[in-house]
C-alpha positions in Angstrom: -49.1 -12.6 14.6 -46.8 -15.5 13.9 -45.8 -14.2 10.1 -45.0 -10.8 12.0 -42.9 -12.7 14.5 -41.1 -14.6 11.6 -40.4 -11.5 10.0 -38.9 -10.0 13.0 -36.7 -13.4 13.4 -35.5 -12.9 9.9 -34.8 -9.6 9.9 -32.7 -10.1 12.9 -30.7 -12.8 11.2 -30.4 -10.8 8.2 -28.7 -7.6 10.0 -26.2 -9.9 12.5 -25.4 -12.2 8.8 -25.1 -8.7 7.2 -22.7 -7.1 10.0 -20.6 -10.4 10.0 -20.3 -10.1 6.5 -19.3 -6.6 6.2 -16.6 -7.1 9.1 -15.3 -9.9 7.2 -14.8 -8.0 4.1 -13.5 -5.0 5.6 -10.7 -7.1 7.5 -9.9 -8.8 4.2 -9.8 -5.9 2.3 -7.1 -4.3 4.6 -5.0 -7.3 4.6 -5.3 -7.4 0.9 -3.9 -3.8 0.3 -1.1 -4.5 2.9 -0.5 -7.8 0.9 -0.7 -5.9 -2.7 2.1 -3.8 -1.3 4.4 -6.3 -0.2 4.0 -7.9 -3.6 4.8 -4.9 -5.2 7.9 -3.9 -2.9 10.5 -4.8 -5.1 8.7 -2.9 -8.0 8.1 -0.2 -5.8 12.1 0.0 -4.7 12.9 -0.1 -8.5 10.6 2.6 -9.1 12.5 4.8 -6.4 15.9 4.1 -7.5 15.1 4.2 -11.2 14.7 8.1 -10.4 18.3 8.2 -9.0 20.9 9.5 -11.3 23.4 12.2 -12.3 23.8 15.2 -14.6 26.8 15.4 -16.9 27.3 19.3 -17.5 28.5 19.7 -21.0 31.2 22.5 -22.1 30.2 25.6 -23.9 31.9 24.5 -27.1 30.5 20.9 -27.1 29.3 20.2 -30.9 26.3 18.5 -31.4 27.6 15.6 -33.5 29.7 14.7 -30.1 26.9 15.7 -27.8 24.5 13.1 -29.7 27.5 10.3 -29.8 28.1 10.7 -26.1 24.1 10.3 -25.3 24.3 7.1 -27.5 27.5 5.7 -25.4 25.4 6.1 -22.3 22.3 4.9 -23.5 24.2 1.6 -24.2 25.9 1.5 -21.0 25.2 -1.6 -18.8 23.8 0.5 -15.9 22.2 3.4 -17.7 18.3 3.0 -17.8 17.8 6.1 -20.0 19.2 9.5 -20.8 17.8 12.9 -21.9 19.5 15.7 -23.5 18.6 19.4 -22.0 19.7 22.1 -23.9 21.0 25.7 -22.2 17.5 27.2 -23.5 15.6 24.2 -21.7 17.4 24.5 -18.6 17.1 28.6 -18.1 13.1 27.8 -18.6 13.0 25.1 -16.2 15.1 27.3 -13.5 12.9 30.4 -14.5 9.5 28.3 -13.7 11.4 27.1 -10.3 12.2 30.6 -9.3 9.4 32.5 -10.7 11.5 35.1 -12.3 13.0 36.0 -15.6 16.6 35.7 -14.2 18.2 35.7 -17.8 16.6 39.2 -18.9 17.9 40.3 -15.3 21.7 39.1 -16.1 21.5 39.8 -19.4 22.9 36.6 -20.7 22.1 32.8 -20.1 24.9 31.3 -17.2 23.6 27.6 -17.5 24.8 25.1 -19.8 23.7 21.9 -21.7 23.3 18.7 -19.8 22.5 15.2 -20.3 20.4 13.9 -17.4 21.1 10.1 -17.0 19.0 7.6 -14.9 20.2 4.5 -13.7 18.8 0.9 -13.6 17.9 0.0 -10.2 20.6 -2.4 -9.4 23.4 0.2 -10.3 21.4 3.0 -8.3 24.1 3.9 -5.8 27.3 5.6 -5.2 30.1 3.1 -6.1 28.2 2.7 -9.9 28.0 6.2 -10.0 31.6 6.7 -9.1 32.6 3.9 -11.4 30.5 5.5 -14.4 32.0 9.0 -13.4 35.7 7.8 -13.9 34.6 6.1 -17.0 33.4 9.4 -18.4 36.4 11.7 -17.2 37.9 10.7 -20.6 35.4 12.7 -22.7 36.6 16.3 -23.3 33.2 17.8 -24.2 32.1 16.9 -20.6 33.0 20.0 -17.9 31.2 18.6 -14.7 29.3 15.3 -13.4 27.1 16.6 -10.8 25.0 13.9 -8.5 23.6 13.9 -4.6 25.6 11.6 -2.8 24.3 11.9 0.5 20.3 11.9 -1.2 21.7 8.6 -2.9 22.8 7.0 0.4 19.7 8.3 2.2 17.3 6.8 -0.6 18.8 3.3 -0.6 18.7 3.1 3.5 15.2 4.2 3.6 14.0 1.8 0.6 15.4 -0.9 2.8 13.5 0.2 6.1 10.3 0.6 3.8 10.3 -2.8 2.4 10.9 -4.1 6.2 8.2 -2.2 7.5 5.8 -3.2 4.7 6.6 -6.6 5.4 6.1 -6.4 9.2 2.9 -4.7 8.6 1.5 -7.3 6.0 2.0 -10.0 8.8 0.8 -8.0 11.5 -2.4 -7.5 9.2 -2.8 -10.9 8.4 -2.7 -12.2 12.5 -5.3 -9.5 12.9 -7.2 -10.6 10.1 -7.4 -14.2 11.9 -8.3 -13.2 14.9 -11.0 -10.6 14.0 -12.8 -12.9 11.5 -12.4 -15.6 14.2 -13.9 -13.5 17.1 -16.8 -12.3 14.3 -18.0 -15.9 13.6 -17.5 -17.0 17.3 -20.1 -14.1 18.3 -22.6 -15.0 15.5 -22.6 -18.3 16.9 -22.8 -17.6 20.6 -26.3 -16.4 20.0 -27.3 -19.9 19.1 -25.2 -21.8 21.5 -28.4 -23.1 23.4 -30.0 -24.6 20.0 -26.5 -26.2 19.8 -26.6 -28.0 23.0 -30.3 -29.1 22.6 -29.4 -30.8 19.1 -26.7 -32.4 20.9 -29.2 -33.3 23.7 -31.5 -35.1 21.5 -28.6 -37.2 19.8 -27.7 -35.3 16.8 -24.2 -36.4 15.8 -21.4 -33.5 15.9 -21.0 -33.6 12.5 -24.8 -33.2 11.8 -24.9 -30.2 14.3 -21.6 -28.6 12.5 -22.8 -28.8 9.0 -25.2 -25.8 8.7 -22.6 -23.8 10.5 -19.6 -24.6 8.5 -22.0 -23.9 5.2 -23.1 -20.7 6.9 -19.2 -19.7 7.6 -18.2 -20.6 4.0 -20.8 -18.7 2.5 -19.9 -15.9 4.7 -16.4 -16.3 4.0 -17.1 -16.3 0.4 -19.3 -13.3 0.1 -16.9 -11.4 2.5 -14.0 -12.3 0.2 -15.7 -11.3 -3.0 -16.8 -8.2 -1.4 -13.0 -7.4 -0.3 -11.8 -8.3 -3.5 -14.2 -6.0 -5.4 -13.3 -3.0 -3.2 -9.7 -3.9 -3.8 -10.1 -3.6 -7.8 -11.9 -0.7 -7.5 -9.5 0.9 -5.5 -6.9 -0.1 -8.1 -9.3 1.1 -11.1 -9.6 4.4 -9.3 -6.0 4.8 -9.0 -4.9 3.6 -11.9 -3.4 6.0 -14.2 -1.5 7.0 -11.0 -0.4 3.5 -10.0 0.2 2.0 -13.4 3.8 2.8 -13.7 4.9 1.4 -10.2 2.5 -1.5 -9.5 2.1 -5.0 -11.5 -1.4 -5.9 -11.9 -0.2 -9.9 -12.7 -0.5 -10.4 -8.5 -3.9 -9.1 -8.4 -5.5 -12.5 -9.5 -3.5 -14.4 -7.5 -4.1 -12.1 -4.5 -8.1 -12.1 -5.2 -8.2 -15.9 -5.1 -6.1 -16.1 -2.2 -8.4 -13.5 -0.1 -12.0 -15.6 -1.0 -10.1 -18.7 0.1 -8.6 -16.9 3.4 -12.0 -15.6 4.4 -13.4 -19.2 3.6 -10.9 -21.2 5.3 -10.8 -18.8 8.6 -14.7 -18.5 8.9 -14.7 -22.3 8.9 -12.2 -22.7 11.0 -13.7 -20.0 13.2 -17.2 -21.7 13.2 -15.8 -25.2 14.2 -13.9 -24.4 17.2 -16.8 -22.0 18.5 -19.4 -25.1 17.8 -16.8 -27.4 19.4 -16.7 -25.1 22.6 -20.4 -25.1 23.3 -20.8 -28.7 22.4 -18.4 -29.3 25.4 -19.8 -26.9 27.9 -22.2 -27.6 30.6 -25.6 -26.3 30.0 -25.5 -24.5 33.1 -22.3 -22.6 32.1 -24.1 -21.4 28.9 -26.3 -19.0 30.8 
């Protein structure tokens, strides 16, 4: 009978402890995702901006040697990230795929022109830089037209700033939520032991002696919860590695991993300390 009672108590404790650890892990994981996005906000911003550019439409009689020379000139420009030559045949094939029908056969000729797609470095991905480049390129006779979407470029730049601000706010909100939720979780787990705390105090145990086992348990909870959060974060990155490899900097993940574990330990210990202190200074009659 005694053994069964001990087993029941152990199972109850293990169940409550597991719930606390899982709660801490989930909260830290959500914060970790938000923090990772904020840490990579600049990289994400640069990735979006560096997909902004313009097309240099070439004349029908442009010579291959002149086109190659122009492309090298563009590649050497400070503002240019990369360039890509698209022949009129490639342009026709791309448009054919987009339209879903062979317009060249219907028209009897290819009305498109060869062009050079230009992508800019993030610092130059704005209309002012494109206008400056456009003015610079007007001297080349083999250029027929320079095409870009001015309104789209303005919209992208404005939205990038808004998204960065939203990510920062979201991350701060997650941090506050993480602190509050972990603190409440630890407090609730200690609430069931409030009479034990009071009994230890009444028999003359020192405050630090009473605090020690709770702080140890809280630190272990934070450590395991933080480690689980880090594991989930790494699994998330691993499963999405191929899709995210171009836009995320993984150097930050190890620093973030250490921070998450330390955050879990610190918040858990502080929550435990204040919860125990509360019951130490509460009248026994008010514990019921």
